C-alpha positions in Angstrom: 0.0 0.0 0.0 1.4 3.4 -1.0 2.2 5.9 1.8 -0.4 8.3 0.5 -3.1 5.7 0.6 -2.1 4.7 4.2 -2.2 8.3 5.4 -5.6 8.9 3.8 -7.0 5.8 5.5 -5.5 7.0 8.9 -7.0 10.4 8.5 -10.4 9.0 7.6 -10.2 6.7 10.7 -9.5 9.8 12.9 -12.5 11.6 11.4 -15.0 8.9 12.5 -13.6 8.3 16.0 -16.1 9.2 18.7 -15.4 12.5 20.5 -15.2 10.7 23.8 -12.2 8.8 22.6 -10.5 11.8 20.9 -10.9 14.0 23.9 -9.6 11.7 26.5 -6.6 13.4 28.0 -4.2 12.3 30.7 -6.1 12.0 33.9 -5.0 14.7 36.4 -6.3 15.5 39.8 -6.7 19.1 41.0 -3.6 20.6 42.6 -3.9 19.8 46.3 -4.6 22.8 48.5 -3.0 21.9 51.8 -2.2 24.2 54.7 -0.6 23.5 58.1 -2.3 25.3 60.9 -0.5 24.8 64.3 -0.7 21.1 65.1 -3.2 20.3 62.3 -3.1 19.9 58.6 -6.0 21.2 56.5 -6.8 19.7 53.1 -8.9 22.6 51.8 -10.0 21.2 48.4 -10.6 17.6 49.5 -14.1 17.4 48.0 -12.8 18.7 44.6 -10.5 15.7 44.6 -13.2 13.1 45.5 -15.5 14.7 42.9 -12.8 14.2 40.3 -12.2 10.6 41.4 -15.9 10.0 41.6 -15.5 8.2 44.9 -17.2 8.4 48.3 -15.4 11.1 50.4 -15.6 8.8 53.5 -14.0 5.9 51.6 -10.9 8.0 50.6 -10.7 9.5 54.1 -10.6 6.1 55.8 -7.8 5.1 53.4 -5.8 8.3 54.1 -6.2 8.1 57.9 -5.0 4.5 57.9 -2.1 5.1 55.6 -1.0 8.4 57.3 -1.5 7.1 60.8 -3.5 10.1 62.1 -7.0 10.9 63.1 -9.0 13.4 61.0 -12.5 14.3 59.8 -14.4 16.0 57.0 -15.5 19.6 57.7 -17.6 20.9 54.8 -15.4 20.6 51.6 -12.2 20.1 53.5 -10.5 17.5 55.7 -8.7 18.4 58.9 -5.9 16.0 60.0 -5.0 16.1 63.7 -1.2 16.1 62.9 1.3 17.9 60.8 1.4 15.9 57.6 3.5 16.9 54.6 1.7 17.7 51.3 4.1 15.2 49.6 2.9 12.4 51.9 -0.7 13.1 51.3 -0.2 13.4 47.5 1.6 10.0 47.5 -1.2 8.3 49.3 -3.8 9.8 47.0 -1.8 8.5 44.0 -1.8 5.0 45.5 -5.5 5.2 46.1 -6.1 6.3 42.5 -4.1 3.5 41.1 -5.8 0.9 43.4 -9.5 2.1 43.4 -9.9 4.2 40.3 -7.7 3.7 37.2 -8.6 0.8 34.9 -5.6 -1.5 34.5 -6.6 -2.3 30.9 -7.3 1.1 29.2 -5.8 3.4 31.8 -8.9 5.5 32.1 -10.6 6.6 35.3 -14.2 5.9 34.1 -14.7 3.1 36.6 -17.1 2.1 39.4 -16.6 -0.2 42.4 -19.1 -3.0 42.9 -19.1 -5.8 45.5 -19.6 -9.4 44.6 -19.9 -11.7 47.6 -16.9 -10.6 49.6 -14.8 -9.4 46.7 -14.6 -5.7 45.7 -14.6 -5.4 41.9 -13.4 -2.4 39.7 -15.5 -2.3 36.6 -14.6 0.0 33.7 -17.4 1.8 32.0 -15.2 2.7 29.0 -13.8 -0.7 28.0 -15.8 -3.1 30.1 -12.7 -4.6 31.8 -13.2 -6.0 35.4 -10.6 -6.7 38.0 -10.7 -7.4 41.7 -9.3 -4.7 43.9 -6.2 -6.0 45.7 -5.5 -3.8 48.7 -1.9 -4.1 49.9 -1.8 -5.1 53.5 0.9 -3.7 55.5 3.5 -6.4 56.4 4.7 -6.8 59.9 8.0 -5.1 58.9 6.1 -2.2 57.4 4.3 -1.7 60.7 7.5 -2.0 62.8 9.2 0.7 60.6 6.4 3.3 60.8 5.9 5.9 63.5 2.3 7.0 64.3 1.0 9.9 66.3 0.4 8.7 69.8 3.2 6.1 69.8 5.5 6.0 72.8 9.1 5.2 72.0 12.4 5.1 73.8 14.9 7.7 72.5 18.5 8.4 73.1 19.0 12.2 72.8 22.1 12.3 70.7 22.3 15.9 69.7 20.8 19.4 70.3 18.9 21.4 67.6 19.4 25.0 66.8 16.5 26.0 69.2 18.0 24.0 72.0 15.6 21.0 71.7 16.9 17.6 72.1 17.2 15.4 69.0 17.4 11.7 68.6 16.8 8.9 66.1 14.2 6.2 65.9 14.3 3.9 62.9 14.4 6.3 59.9 12.9 9.2 61.9 14.6 12.2 63.4 12.8 12.9 66.6 12.7 16.3 68.2 12.0 16.4 71.9 11.9 19.8 73.7 13.2 19.9 77.3 15.7 17.1 76.9 19.5 17.0 77.4 22.1 15.4 75.1 23.1 12.0 76.4 19.9 11.1 78.2 17.4 8.4 77.3 13.8 9.2 77.6 10.3 7.8 76.8 8.8 10.0 74.2 5.1 10.3 73.0 4.9 11.2 69.4 2.7 14.3 68.9 3.3 15.3 65.3 4.8 13.9 62.1 6.2 15.6 59.1 7.8 13.3 56.5 10.6 11.6 58.3 10.8 14.2 61.2 8.8 13.4 64.3 8.0 15.7 67.2 7.3 14.4 70.8 7.1 15.1 74.5 8.6 13.3 77.4 6.1 10.7 78.6 5.6 8.7 81.8 4.2 5.9 79.6 6.4 2.9 78.7 6.9 1.9 75.0 5.1 -1.2 73.9 7.4 -4.2 73.4 
């Protein structure tokens, strides 16, 4: 077949494509509007994100609270987390949720719905008709052991002093800041806030769980 004939056929095929196929662009969520206020983190356009995902706001919220290890609740069109959470961490968890509960693994489109069959959660694509079970990754024991959560009590050796005079120690991969402590001491610390791999805590009379 001559190149001219091939191009003519290709152009004709493009002309008869449905608009819904032609207009599908890369799926993008709204830019996250996140603000830290004191000891809380406010996700101000939360409902805009769930509207784009076409998912129940409570379903996404429960996923985020579990993954981020913090309490929180919906207030109007926003979510308030009861801890300092970095926007990067929230964005990563939403991307994981999107890949797990929204995007079709066959055509890559977000035009899906969740249905339950017996005890299995199924993702059904309204664009291509593909169906797959939703496999939620369960945290392994090692994952749990290597994650700090707000409210945890851990034993910390204060190995240094920060610029503001606060004691600083290490726990797993976290840098832990503990006001009122002195370099060289070992204290029990209750975690009050998390920001990425930096944790903030206070001296606690409670003992760490073994």
